DSSP file (Angstrom, degrees, kcal/mol; ACC not computed):
  #  RESIDUE AA STRUCTURE BP1 BP2  ACC     N-H-->O    O-->H-N    N-H-->O    O-->H-N    TCO  KAPPA ALPHA  PHI   PSI    X-CA   Y-CA   Z-CA
    1    1 A M              0   0    0      0, 0.0     2,-0.4     0, 0.0     0, 0.0   0.000 360.0 360.0 360.0 132.0    0.0    0.0    0.0
    2    2 A S        -     0   0    0      0, 0.0     2,-0.4     0, 0.0     0, 0.0  -0.778 360.0-164.1 -97.0 137.5    1.3    3.4   -1.0
    3    3 A V        -     0   0    0     -2,-0.4     2,-0.0     1,-0.0   105,-0.0  -0.907  20.2-116.7-119.0 150.1    0.8    6.4    1.2
    4    4 A S     >  -     0   0    0     -2,-0.4     4,-2.4     1,-0.1     5,-0.2  -0.306  30.0-107.6 -77.2 166.8    1.2   10.1    0.3
    5    5 A A  H  > S+     0   0    0      1,-0.2     4,-2.2     2,-0.2     5,-0.1   0.879 122.2  52.3 -62.2 -36.6    3.8   12.3    1.9
    6    6 A G  H  > S+     0   0    0      2,-0.2     4,-2.1     1,-0.2    -1,-0.2   0.897 109.3  48.2 -65.9 -41.3    1.0   14.1    3.7
    7    7 A E  H  > S+     0   0    0      2,-0.2     4,-2.4     1,-0.2    -2,-0.2   0.890 111.6  50.0 -66.4 -39.0   -0.4   10.8    5.1
    8    8 A L  H  X S+     0   0    0     -4,-2.4     4,-2.3     2,-0.2    -2,-0.2   0.916 109.7  51.0 -66.5 -41.2    3.1    9.7    6.2
    9    9 A A  H  X S+     0   0    0     -4,-2.2     4,-2.2     1,-0.2    -2,-0.2   0.896 111.1  48.8 -60.3 -40.8    3.6   13.0    7.9
   10   10 A Q  H  X S+     0   0    0     -4,-2.1     4,-2.4     2,-0.2    -2,-0.2   0.904 109.2  52.5 -66.4 -40.9    0.3   12.6    9.7
   11   11 A M  H  X S+     0   0    0     -4,-2.4     4,-1.3     1,-0.2    -2,-0.2   0.912 111.1  47.2 -59.9 -43.1    1.2    9.0   10.8
   12   12 A R  H  X S+     0   0    0     -4,-2.3     4,-0.8     1,-0.2    -1,-0.2   0.890 111.1  50.8 -66.0 -39.2    4.5   10.3   12.2
   13   13 A A  H >< S+     0   0    0     -4,-2.2     3,-0.8     1,-0.2     4,-0.5   0.886 106.0  56.0 -64.1 -39.3    2.7   13.1   14.1
   14   14 A D  H >< S+     0   0    0     -4,-2.4     3,-1.3     1,-0.2     4,-0.3   0.835  97.3  63.8 -62.3 -33.2    0.2   10.6   15.5
   15   15 A Q  H >< S+     0   0    0     -4,-1.3     3,-2.2     1,-0.3    -1,-0.2   0.841  88.6  69.7 -58.7 -33.6    3.1    8.6   17.0
   16   16 A A  G X< S+     0   0    0     -3,-0.8     3,-1.3    -4,-0.8    -1,-0.3   0.802  89.2  63.0 -59.2 -29.0    4.0   11.6   19.2
   17   17 A D  G <  S+     0   0    0     -3,-1.3    -1,-0.3    -4,-0.5    -2,-0.2   0.666 100.7  54.3 -68.1 -14.4    0.8   11.0   21.2
   18   18 A Y  G <  S+     0   0    0     -3,-2.2    -1,-0.3    -4,-0.3    -2,-0.2   0.079  85.1  85.9-108.6  21.2    2.2    7.7   22.3
   19   19 A R    <   +     0   0    0     -3,-1.3    32,-0.2     1,-0.1    -1,-0.1  -0.727  41.9 155.1-122.0  80.0    5.5    8.8   23.7
   20   20 A P        +     0   0    0      0, 0.0    31,-0.2     0, 0.0     2,-0.2   0.633  52.0  74.2 -82.0 -15.2    4.8    9.7   27.4
   21   21 A D  E    S-A   50   0A   0     29,-2.8    29,-2.9    71,-0.0     2,-0.4  -0.527  70.2-134.0 -99.8 165.1    8.3    9.1   28.7
   22   22 A T  E     -A   49   0A   0     27,-0.2    71,-0.5    -2,-0.2     2,-0.4  -0.973  20.3-169.3-118.9 134.1   11.5   11.1   28.5
   23   23 A A  E     -AB  48  92A   0     25,-3.2    25,-2.9    -2,-0.4     2,-0.6  -0.944  15.2-148.9-123.1 142.1   14.8    9.4   27.7
   24   24 A V  E     -AB  47  91A   0     67,-2.3    67,-2.2    -2,-0.4     2,-0.5  -0.951  16.6-149.4-107.8 117.0   18.4   10.7   27.8
   25   25 A I  E     -AB  46  90A   0     21,-3.0    20,-3.5    -2,-0.6    21,-1.5  -0.758  16.5-160.3 -87.2 130.3   20.6    9.0   25.2
   26   26 A Q  E     -AB  44  89A   0     63,-3.2    63,-2.1    -2,-0.5     2,-0.3  -0.908   6.9-152.8-117.6 138.6   24.2    8.8   26.4
   27   27 A S  E     -A   43   0A   0     16,-2.7    16,-2.4    -2,-0.4     2,-0.3  -0.839  18.4-126.6-107.2 148.7   27.3    8.3   24.4
   28   28 A R  E     -A   42   0A   0     59,-0.4     2,-0.4    -2,-0.3    14,-0.2  -0.735  18.0-169.1 -98.9 141.1   30.5    6.7   25.7
   29   29 A T  E     -A   41   0A   0     12,-2.8    12,-2.5    -2,-0.3     2,-0.5  -0.998   6.5-160.8-125.3 128.5   34.0    8.2   25.6
   30   30 A V  E     -A   40   0A   0     -2,-0.4     2,-0.3    10,-0.2    10,-0.2  -0.937  11.7-178.7-112.0 129.6   37.0    6.1   26.5
   31   31 A T  E     -A   39   0A   0      8,-2.7     8,-3.3    -2,-0.5     2,-0.4  -0.904  29.2-114.5-123.6 154.7   40.3    7.8   27.5
   32   32 A V  E     -A   38   0A   0     -2,-0.3     6,-0.3     6,-0.2     2,-0.1  -0.758  32.3-137.7 -88.4 130.5   43.6    6.3   28.4
   33   33 A T    >   -     0   0    0      4,-2.2     3,-1.9    -2,-0.4    -1,-0.0  -0.295  27.7-101.0 -81.2 169.0   44.7    7.0   32.0
   34   34 A D  T 3  S+     0   0    0      1,-0.3    -1,-0.1     2,-0.1    -2,-0.0   0.798 124.5  54.5 -59.4 -28.1   48.2    8.0   33.1
   35   35 A M  T 3  S-     0   0    0      1,-0.0    -1,-0.3     0, 0.0     3,-0.1   0.407 123.7-103.3 -86.8   1.9   48.7    4.3   34.2
   36   36 A G  S <  S+     0   0    0     -3,-1.9    -2,-0.1     1,-0.2     2,-0.0   0.460  85.1 118.0  89.9   0.7   47.8    3.0   30.7
   37   37 A G        -     0   0    0      1,-0.1    -4,-2.2    -5,-0.1     2,-0.4  -0.085  65.1-102.5 -83.5-169.6   44.3    1.8   31.7
   38   38 A Q  E     -A   32   0A   0     -6,-0.3     2,-0.4    -3,-0.1    -6,-0.2  -0.948  21.8-160.1-122.4 142.1   41.1    3.1   30.3
   39   39 A S  E     -A   31   0A   0     -8,-3.3    -8,-2.7    -2,-0.4     2,-0.5  -0.977  10.7-154.5-120.5 133.0   38.5    5.4   31.8
   40   40 A E  E     +A   30   0A   0     -2,-0.4     2,-0.4   -10,-0.2   -10,-0.2  -0.899  13.6 178.2-111.9 130.3   35.0    5.5   30.6
   41   41 A T  E     -A   29   0A   0    -12,-2.5   -12,-2.8    -2,-0.5     2,-0.4  -0.965  16.6-146.3-128.7 149.4   32.7    8.5   30.8
   42   42 A W  E     -A   28   0A   0     -2,-0.4     2,-0.3   -14,-0.2   -14,-0.2  -0.956  15.6-173.3-117.0 130.1   29.1    8.9   29.6
   43   43 A T  E     -A   27   0A   0    -16,-2.4   -16,-2.7    -2,-0.4     2,-0.3  -0.928  33.2-101.8-123.8 148.4   27.8   12.2   28.3
   44   44 A S  E     +A   26   0A   0     -2,-0.3   -18,-0.3   -18,-0.2     3,-0.1  -0.526  36.0 174.8 -70.2 127.4   24.3   13.2   27.3
   45   45 A A  E     -     0   0A   0    -20,-3.5     2,-0.3     1,-0.4   -19,-0.2   0.732  64.2 -11.5-100.3 -32.6   23.9   13.2   23.5
   46   46 A A  E     -A   25   0A   0    -21,-1.5   -21,-3.0     2,-0.0     2,-0.5  -0.976  50.0-139.0-165.4 152.1   20.1   13.9   23.2
   47   47 A T  E     +A   24   0A   0     -2,-0.3     2,-0.3   -23,-0.2   -23,-0.2  -0.990  35.7 173.3-117.3 126.1   16.9   14.0   25.3
   48   48 A V  E     -A   23   0A   0    -25,-2.9   -25,-3.2    -2,-0.5     2,-0.3  -0.935  35.9-112.1-135.3 153.4   13.9   12.5   23.5
   49   49 A Q  E     +A   22   0A   0     -2,-0.3    30,-0.4   -27,-0.2     2,-0.3  -0.642  50.6 159.7 -77.2 142.2   10.3   11.7   24.1
   50   50 A C  E     -A   21   0A   0    -29,-2.9   -29,-2.8    -2,-0.3     2,-0.4  -0.923  41.2-124.4-152.4 173.4    9.7    7.9   24.1
   51   51 A R  E     -C   77   0A   0     26,-1.4    26,-2.5    -2,-0.3     2,-0.5  -0.996  24.7-161.2-126.4 126.6    7.6    5.0   25.1
   52   52 A L  E     +C   76   0A   0     -2,-0.4    24,-0.2    24,-0.2    -2,-0.0  -0.920  15.9 168.5-111.6 131.8    9.2    2.2   27.2
   53   53 A A  E     -C   75   0A   0     22,-2.1    22,-2.9    -2,-0.5     2,-0.1  -0.997  35.7-108.9-140.8 144.5    7.5   -1.2   27.4
   54   54 A P  E     -C   74   0A   0      0, 0.0     2,-0.5     0, 0.0    20,-0.3  -0.443  21.6-155.3 -69.2 145.2    8.7   -4.6   28.7
   55   55 A L  E     -C   73   0A   0     18,-3.5    18,-2.1    -2,-0.1     2,-0.5  -0.885  12.9-150.8-121.9  96.0    9.3   -7.2   26.1
   56   56 A V  E     -C   72   0A   0     -2,-0.5     2,-0.5    16,-0.2    16,-0.2  -0.542   6.8-145.8 -75.1 120.5    8.9  -10.6   27.8
   57   57 A L        -     0   0    0     14,-1.2     2,-2.4    -2,-0.5     3,-0.4  -0.741  14.0-130.6 -86.0 131.1   11.1  -13.2   26.2
   58   58 A N  S    S+     0   0    0     -2,-0.5    -1,-0.1     1,-0.2    14,-0.1  -0.421  71.6 117.1 -82.3  67.5    9.4  -16.6   26.2
   59   59 A M        -     0   0    0     -2,-2.4    -1,-0.2     1,-0.4     2,-0.1   0.330  67.7-133.1-114.0   2.5   12.5  -18.4   27.7
   60   60 A G        -     0   0    0     -3,-0.4    -1,-0.4    11,-0.1     2,-0.3  -0.381  53.2 -28.2  75.1-160.9   11.0  -19.6   30.9
   61   61 A E        -     0   0    0      9,-0.2     2,-0.3    -2,-0.1     9,-0.2  -0.712  60.8-174.0 -95.0 144.8   12.9  -19.1   34.2
   62   62 A V  E     -G   69   0B   0      7,-3.1     7,-3.1    -2,-0.3     2,-0.6  -0.897  28.8-111.6-130.1 162.5   16.6  -18.9   34.4
   63   63 A I  E     +G   68   0B   0     -2,-0.3     2,-0.4     5,-0.2     5,-0.2  -0.859  37.9 173.1 -97.4 121.4   19.1  -18.7   37.3
   64   64 A N  E >  S-G   67   0B   0      3,-3.3     3,-1.1    -2,-0.6    -2,-0.0  -0.976  70.9 -14.9-132.9 118.0   20.8  -15.3   37.4
   65   65 A A  T 3  S-     0   0    0     -2,-0.4    -1,-0.1     1,-0.3     3,-0.1   0.905 128.5 -54.4  53.0  45.8   23.1  -14.5   40.4
   66   66 A A  T 3  S+     0   0    0      1,-0.2     2,-0.4    -3,-0.0    -1,-0.3   0.656 120.0 107.9  67.1  17.9   21.7  -17.4   42.3
   67   67 A Q  E <  S-G   64   0B   0     -3,-1.1    -3,-3.3     2,-0.0     2,-0.5  -0.965  72.3-122.4-124.9 143.6   18.1  -16.1   41.8
   68   68 A I  E     +G   63   0B   0     -2,-0.4     2,-0.3    -5,-0.2    -5,-0.2  -0.733  44.7 167.6 -82.6 126.7   15.4  -17.5   39.6
   69   69 A T  E     -G   62   0B   0     -7,-3.1    -7,-3.1    -2,-0.5    -2,-0.0  -0.917  39.3-125.5-135.6 161.0   14.3  -14.8   37.2
   70   70 A S        -     0   0    0     -2,-0.3    -9,-0.2    -9,-0.2     2,-0.1  -0.956  39.4-120.4-104.3 117.1   12.2  -14.5   34.1
   71   71 A P        +     0   0    0      0, 0.0   -14,-1.2     0, 0.0     2,-0.4  -0.344  37.6 178.8 -63.6 131.1   14.3  -12.8   31.4
   72   72 A T  E     -C   56   0A   0    -16,-0.2    46,-0.3    -2,-0.1     2,-0.3  -0.981  12.6-170.3-131.4 146.0   12.9   -9.5   30.2
   73   73 A A  E     -C   55   0A   0    -18,-2.1   -18,-3.5    -2,-0.4     2,-0.4  -0.702  19.2-128.9-118.0 176.4   14.1   -7.0   27.7
   74   74 A W  E     -CD  54 116A   0     42,-2.1    42,-3.3   -20,-0.3     2,-0.5  -0.945   7.3-151.9-129.5 149.1   12.7   -3.6   27.0
   75   75 A V  E     -CD  53 115A   0    -22,-2.9   -22,-2.1    -2,-0.4     2,-0.5  -0.991   9.5-164.5-123.0 128.8   11.6   -1.9   23.8
   76   76 A M  E     -CD  52 114A   0     38,-3.1    38,-2.9    -2,-0.5     2,-0.5  -0.942   5.9-154.1-112.4 129.3   11.8    1.9   23.5
   77   77 A T  E     +CD  51 113A   0    -26,-2.5   -26,-1.4    -2,-0.5     2,-0.2  -0.900  23.5 163.7-106.8 128.4    9.9    3.6   20.8
   78   78 A I  E     - D   0 112A   0     34,-2.7    34,-2.5    -2,-0.5   -28,-0.1  -0.747  47.5 -55.8-131.7 177.2   11.2    7.0   19.6
   79   79 A V  E >   - D   0 111A   0    -30,-0.4     3,-1.6    -2,-0.2    32,-0.2  -0.243  56.7-112.3 -56.5 145.8   10.8    9.4   16.7
   80   80 A Y  T 3  S+     0   0    0     30,-0.5    31,-0.2     1,-0.3    -1,-0.1   0.716 110.6  40.0 -57.7 -28.0   11.6    7.7   13.3
   81   81 A D  T 3  S+     0   0    0     29,-0.1     2,-0.3    31,-0.1    -1,-0.3   0.211  77.6 130.3-114.3  16.4   14.8    9.7   12.6
   82   82 A Q    <   -     0   0    0     -3,-1.6     2,-0.4     1,-0.1    -4,-0.1  -0.547  60.0-122.5 -71.3 128.3   16.5    9.9   16.0
   83   83 A A        +     0   0    0     -2,-0.3     2,-0.3     2,-0.0    -1,-0.1  -0.582  52.3 138.2 -73.4 129.0   20.1    8.9   15.9
   84   84 A I        +     0   0    0     -2,-0.4     2,-0.3     4,-0.0    18,-0.0  -0.922  20.9 176.9-166.6 144.8   20.9    6.1   18.2
   85   85 A D    >   -     0   0    0     -2,-0.3     3,-1.9     4,-0.1    14,-0.2  -0.907  47.1 -87.2-148.4 178.5   23.0    2.9   18.0
   86   86 A A  T 3  S+     0   0    0      1,-0.3    13,-0.1    -2,-0.3    15,-0.0   0.466 115.3  68.2 -72.0  -1.9   24.2   -0.1   20.0
   87   87 A T  T 3  S+     0   0    0     11,-0.1   -59,-0.4     2,-0.0    -1,-0.3   0.508  95.4  72.4 -89.5  -4.5   27.3    1.7   21.4
   88   88 A E    <   -     0   0    0     -3,-1.9    11,-2.0   -61,-0.1     2,-0.3  -0.501  65.0-147.8-106.2 172.0   25.0    4.0   23.5
   89   89 A R  E     -BE  26  98A   0    -63,-2.1   -63,-3.2     9,-0.2     2,-0.4  -0.891   9.6-139.5-134.1 169.1   22.9    3.7   26.5
   90   90 A V  E     -BE  25  97A   0      7,-2.7     7,-3.2    -2,-0.3     2,-0.5  -0.978   0.7-152.8-134.0 140.0   19.6    5.3   27.7
   91   91 A V  E     +BE  24  96A   0    -67,-2.2   -67,-2.3    -2,-0.4     2,-0.4  -0.970  20.7 170.8-114.6 123.7   18.4    6.7   31.0
   92   92 A I  E >   -BE  23  95A   0      3,-2.5     3,-2.1    -2,-0.5   -69,-0.1  -0.989  69.4 -15.8-133.2 122.0   14.7    6.7   31.6
   93   93 A G  T 3  S-     0   0    0    -71,-0.5     3,-0.1    -2,-0.4    -1,-0.1   0.813 127.4 -52.6  57.9  33.6   13.1    7.4   35.0
   94   94 A G  T 3  S+     0   0    0      1,-0.3     2,-0.3     0, 0.0    -1,-0.3   0.353 115.7 111.6  83.8  -5.8   16.4    7.0   36.8
   95   95 A D  E <   -E   92   0A   0     -3,-2.1    -3,-2.5    23,-0.0     2,-0.4  -0.797  58.9-140.9 -99.9 144.6   17.1    3.5   35.3
   96   96 A T  E     -E   91   0A   0     23,-0.4    23,-3.0    -2,-0.3     2,-0.4  -0.891  17.5-171.6-108.8 134.6   19.9    2.9   32.8
   97   97 A Y  E     -EF  90 118A   0     -7,-3.2    -7,-2.7    -2,-0.4     2,-0.4  -0.959  19.0-133.3-125.8 140.7   19.5    0.6   29.8
   98   98 A Q  E     -EF  89 117A   0     19,-3.2    19,-2.0    -2,-0.4     2,-0.5  -0.783  28.1-119.8 -89.1 134.1   22.1   -0.6   27.3
   99   99 A V  E     + F   0 116A   0    -11,-2.0    17,-0.2    -2,-0.4     3,-0.1  -0.647  35.8 173.4 -73.1 121.2   21.1   -0.4   23.7
  100  100 A E  E     -     0   0A   0     15,-3.1     2,-0.3    -2,-0.5    16,-0.2   0.812  61.8 -11.0 -95.3 -39.8   21.1   -3.9   22.3
  101  101 A R  E     - F   0 115A   0     14,-1.4    14,-3.2   -16,-0.1     2,-0.4  -0.978  53.4-141.3-163.8 147.7   19.7   -3.4   18.8
  102  102 A V  E     - F   0 114A   0     -2,-0.3     2,-0.6    12,-0.2    12,-0.2  -0.972  15.2-153.6-117.2 130.7   17.9   -0.7   16.7
  103  103 A E  E     + F   0 113A   0     10,-3.3    10,-1.6    -2,-0.4     3,-0.1  -0.915  33.1 146.3-109.5 116.9   15.1   -1.7   14.4
  104  104 A D        +     0   0    0     -2,-0.6     2,-1.6     8,-0.2    -1,-0.1   0.519  44.1  96.8-117.4 -14.0   14.6    0.6   11.4
  105  105 A D        +     0   0    0      4,-0.0     2,-0.3     2,-0.0    -1,-0.1  -0.591  58.0 103.0 -92.6  81.6   13.4   -1.8    8.7
  106  106 A H  S >  S-     0   0    0     -2,-1.6     3,-0.8    -3,-0.1     0, 0.0  -0.963  76.6 -62.1-151.0 167.2    9.6   -1.7    8.7
  107  107 A S  G >  S-     0   0    0     -2,-0.3     3,-0.6     1,-0.2     2,-0.4  -0.192 108.8 -13.3 -55.8 133.5    6.8   -0.1    6.7
  108  108 A H  G 3  S-     0   0    0      1,-0.2    -1,-0.2     2,-0.1   -97,-0.0   0.230  88.8-117.2  66.6 -12.4    6.7    3.6    6.4
  109  109 A R  G <   +     0   0    0     -3,-0.8    -1,-0.2    -2,-0.4   -29,-0.1   0.933  55.5 156.5  45.1  63.5    9.2    4.3    9.2
  110  110 A T    <   +     0   0    0     -3,-0.6   -30,-0.5     1,-0.2     2,-0.3   0.634  67.9   6.6 -87.5 -16.5    6.8    6.1   11.5
  111  111 A A  E     -D   79   0A   0    -32,-0.2     2,-0.5   -31,-0.2   -32,-0.2  -0.974  69.6-123.9-157.5 162.0    8.8    5.3   14.6
  112  112 A R  E     -D   78   0A   0    -34,-2.5   -34,-2.7    -2,-0.3     2,-0.5  -0.957  21.6-149.6-114.5 132.5   12.2    3.7   15.5
  113  113 A R  E     -DF  77 103A   0    -10,-1.6   -10,-3.3    -2,-0.5     2,-0.5  -0.870  10.0-167.4-104.4 132.4   12.2    0.8   17.9
  114  114 A V  E     -DF  76 102A   0    -38,-2.9   -38,-3.1    -2,-0.5     2,-0.5  -0.979  12.3-144.2-123.2 124.4   15.2    0.3   20.2
  115  115 A Y  E     -DF  75 101A   0    -14,-3.2   -15,-3.1    -2,-0.5   -14,-1.4  -0.769  26.3-172.0 -93.8 128.9   15.7   -2.9   22.1
  116  116 A L  E     -DF  74  99A   0    -42,-3.3   -42,-2.1    -2,-0.5     2,-0.4  -0.780  24.7-152.8-123.4 157.7   17.2   -2.4   25.5
  117  117 A R  E     - F   0  98A   0    -19,-2.0   -19,-3.2    -2,-0.3     2,-0.2  -0.996  30.5-124.1-127.5 125.2   18.7   -4.4   28.5
  118  118 A R  E     - F   0  97A   0     -2,-0.4     2,-0.3   -46,-0.3   -21,-0.3  -0.497  21.7-137.3 -74.6 134.3   18.4   -2.7   31.9
  119  119 A L              0   0    0    -23,-3.0   -23,-0.4    -2,-0.2    -1,-0.1  -0.685 360.0 360.0 -88.9 141.6   21.7   -2.4   33.7
  120  120 A D              0   0    0     -2,-0.3    -1,-0.1   -25,-0.1   -23,-0.1   0.465 360.0 360.0 -88.7 360.0   21.9   -3.2   37.4
């Protein structure tokens, strides 16, 4: 199905109504210390409106750090043209998430989906 430029613009505008959360996208900088080691710092690259939702993986229960857990990932939906990649992380509501994968390959590109893993 083909959509006009106006219809696509409206579909993208409609997506904005479904992004109630705010995310800070952070980029990593690695520097070499005086002792030859590495120091990692994270700086804010962008602040964006988003929608964060759990993505339950149907893997059953697993043992993680001597605790039985159900693995969950998260999916963040952002504006279709926001720059983000797997080298970055995201802070939403005080929780930090590592970007695992970015999905761009879908019809009409009205939004970008970013798959996340929450860092402890």
